[in-house]
C-alpha positions, -999 to +999 in steps of 0.1 A: +246-019+068+275-034+048+299-006+043+316-025+014+350-024+029+358-060+035+393-068+022+403-032+019+436-020+035+441+011+057+467+031+074+456+047+106+480+071+123+481+079+160+462+046+166+475+033+198+449+051+218+420+076+217+404+086+185+429+069+162+424+036+180+387+040+177+389+046+140+412+015+135+386-006+156+358+004+136+374-002+103+387-036+115+352-046+125+342-039+087+367-064+076+395-039+067+432-050+071+445-022+092+481-010+096+482+011+129+510+035+135+522+052+167+555+060+184+551+038+215+558+002+206+546-014+238+513+003+238+508-001+201+514-038+202+489-042+231+464-022+211+470-043+180+464-075+199+431-062+215+417-050+181+426-084+166+410-103+195+378-081+192+374-081+155+393-110+140+409-087+115+445-084+102+461-057+124+498-047+117+515-025+142+542-001+130+560+017+158+572+048+141+570+086+143+548+094+114+559+131+115+594+120+101+603+109+066+616+076+082+584+070+101+562+077+069+585+053+050+581+025+075+542+028+074+543+028+036+566-001+034+540-021+054+511-009+032+524+007+000+489+009-015+463+017+011+427+020+000+420+041+032+442+067+050+433+082+083+457+110+093+459+118+130+486+134+152+486+147+187+476+183+189+501+209+197+502+223+233+478+250+244+491+284+255+495+320+249+507+326+213+532+352+227+551+324+243+553+302+212+586+305+193+592+296+157+603+261+165+568+256+182+551+266+151+574+246+128+566+215+149+528+222+149+527+227+112+550+195+105+527+173+126+492+186+118+495+200+082+527+190+064+528+153+075+491+146+063+499+163+030+530+142+027+509+109+033+483+120+009+508+129-017+523+094-013+489+074-016+465+093-036+477+084-072+474+047-063+439+052-051+431+071-083+445+042-104+424+016-085+393+038-086+388+037-048+402+059-020+390+073+012+413+098+031+401+111+064+419+137+083+413+141+121+415+177+127+396+197+156+364+215+163+388+244+167+388+247+129+353+258+130+353+275+165+389+286+173+399+290+208+426+315+217+446+292+238+449+268+209+467+291+185+491+264+172+463+240+166+440+267+150+467+277+125+481+243+116+448+225+113+432+253+093+461+252+068+455+215+062+417+222+059+424+248+031+447+224+013+420+196+014+393+220+001+414+226-030+426+191-037+394+171-028+373+182-058+399+172-083+398+135-073+363+125-066+355+117-102+379+087-097+360+076-066+386+091-043+372+113-015+391+134+011+372+147+042+379+159+076+365+148+109+364+176+136+362+163+171+349+184+200+355+172+235+359+134+237+369+113+266+406+108+256+440+116+270+442+147+248+410+160+263+423+155+298+455+173+290+436+202+275+411+205+304+440+202+328+457+232+311+425+252+313+420+243+349+456+254+359+450+288+340+420+294+360+431+281+393+405+254+397+403+217+399+403+194+369+369+182+377+354+217+380+370+226+347+356+194+331+321+202+345+322+238+332+331+224+297+304+197+298+279+223+308+283+240+273+277+208+254+241+203+246+245+165+247+254+170+284+285+147+281+318+141+265+319+121+233+327+084+233+356+075+211+337+045+195+311+070+181+340+088+164+353+057+151+321+045+136+317+080+119+351+075+104+343+041+091+310+052+075+329+082+059+353+056+044+325+034+032+315+026-005+283+045+001+302+079+007+317+082-028+295+114-035+309+133-004+343+150-005+359+182+008+336+183+038+343+191+075+322+169+098+319+184+132+313+158+159+309+178+192+276+171+208+260+202+194+286+225+210+292+247+180+263+274+180+265+283+144+242+274+114+269+267+090 
């Protein structure tokens, strides 16, 4: 299927590795000119070169901290009028909420709620004027099924979800959609860090903890980042202009609810 994205431009945040990289790769494969943003310059440049080699697409690497005003300015200077925006930031640390201070909450809110909102604010009017825009926020399955050890993530990402629910309905008539992708356990560095935290809490090995988590996934495995990237690309496609304000759970069937 031709997703109708060839020649479009995209900003993908947190794209040097993991799910952000997977989204950038899938979009590049569809002929999108992708600006990838992450803090680590060396790893980001390596990722850009690998995506270029694999897809032949134009990939621009911007080494910046997207959670800062300066970082956002750098990304937007490289691509002032993106057709596609994929927001993504490393999740805040797990732990007992009693040990989280105000500074921890402010950092979590800035990265996982306020930064996406600032990026949306900076790009959505241009999308409306051009009559095409796709905004995808990478959040977490914890938005649907909160975990007590992920209080910072639960709170910050749920705040973004509420904001998107209100805003998304007012722009879809202009062919501008805003949706969220909610990953469960994927084979990424973030997953390894989270499983490692749980293993330490329970006094068991990493492999034992990983096996316990996988046992609760009906698919019987961790997600593959490329699967997530392809879902993101399809959500950004021309065919998805009638879908907005939705939360797409990608978790191998782990969530047990009906809705």
